[in-house]
N, C-alpha and C positions, 0 to 999 in steps of 0.2 A: 749629236744632234741636240741643240738647245733652242728653246723658244720661250716667249713670254706671253702670258695671257693678260687679262686685265690687271691693272696695278692692285697690289695688296691681295692678290689671289693666292691661295695655297696651292693652286695648280701650276703656277709658273715655275720654270726651271732656272731662269735668270732674273735678277733684279738689277738693272743697269749693267755693270760689269761684274757683279757678284753672283756666284752660283748659289741657288737655293739648296736647302738640305737634300731634297729629292734628286737634284741634278748630280750630286756626288755619286749616288748609286749608279746611274747610267754611265758616268765617266769611268768609274772603277771597273765596271763590267766590260766596257769597251777597251780599256787599257790593259787589264790583267787577266781576263778570262778568255785566253786564246789557247787552242790546242785540242787535244783529244779528250773526250768525255771519259772520266774515270768512274769505274764501277763503284757506286756509293749507295748506301741504303740506310733508312731509318727504321727502327722497330715499330714506329707508329707515324707514318707519313701524314696522317691527319693533324698531328701536333707539330712535328718538325720535318721540314723539307730540306733535302740536301742536294747540292749541285757542285760537282768538282771537275776540274780540268788539269791536265798535264800539258804544259807549254811545249809545242813542237819545235819552236825556234830556239828558245832558251830552256834547255832541259833542267836547269837548276831552279827555275821558278815555277811554282804551282799555286793554284788558288782554289778555294772552296767557299761555299756559302751555306749557312744554317739559318733557316727561317722559322721562328717560333710563331705558329699560327693561332696560339691560344692566349687567353687573358691571364694565364698563370705562368709563373717562372717554370722553366723546364730544366731539370738536372739531367745531363746527358753524359754518357761515357763515350769518348772518342777513341777509335782504334785506327791506326795508320799502318799501311804496309808500304815498305820501300820509300819512306819519306822521313828524313831527319833534318829539318831546317835549322839553320843557324840563327835566323831571325824571322819573325812573323809580324806582320802589320795587321791589326784588327780594326776594321771599319764597322761602326755600330750605329744603327738607327733604331731608336725606340721611343716610346711615349714620354719618357722622362728626360732623355738627353738630346733629342732630335738627332743630330749627327755628331759623332766623335770619332777620332782616330787615335790609336795608341799602339805602342809596341807591346807584345805579350811574349813572355818567355815560353820556350818549348815545354818546360816543366809544368807551367801553369795551364797550358793548353792541353797537354797530354795527361793531366792528372785524372784520377779515377772518376771524379764528378765535376763537370764544367756546367755552370748555370747560365742559361739564356734568359734574358729579361722578357716580360710579356710582350706580345706583338712586336717582336724585334726582327730586324734583318741584320745578319752578321756576315761580313765578308772578310776572309782571311787570305792574305797573300804572303807566301813564304819563299825564302831562298834556301836551297839545300846547302849542307856543309860541303 
């Protein structure tokens, strides 16, 4: 679902034929977050919210989001059960970068401390080996 508000509005999702940064969030959730909700938890949900799914149709594709709800960077430790992706795409929205997409190695994602930027929304979509 896309719509446009007044021109030059930060609330619009499209500008002509171009998706605004916030529209990418909805698009990725709609395309990649299908399936069963995966049991996931944060040690402090007031700081970092987690949402994860295991795709029912394509059992090799899974997705999760990490949302930093604070004005400070958050160093987190990620623990995964039964998931060893060969590739992970990281979609990031934060105050400094607006919207960026990059590939991240499993080693960098699964290291002892992963840092979330302040007030960031991080979506990860991965393919199993």
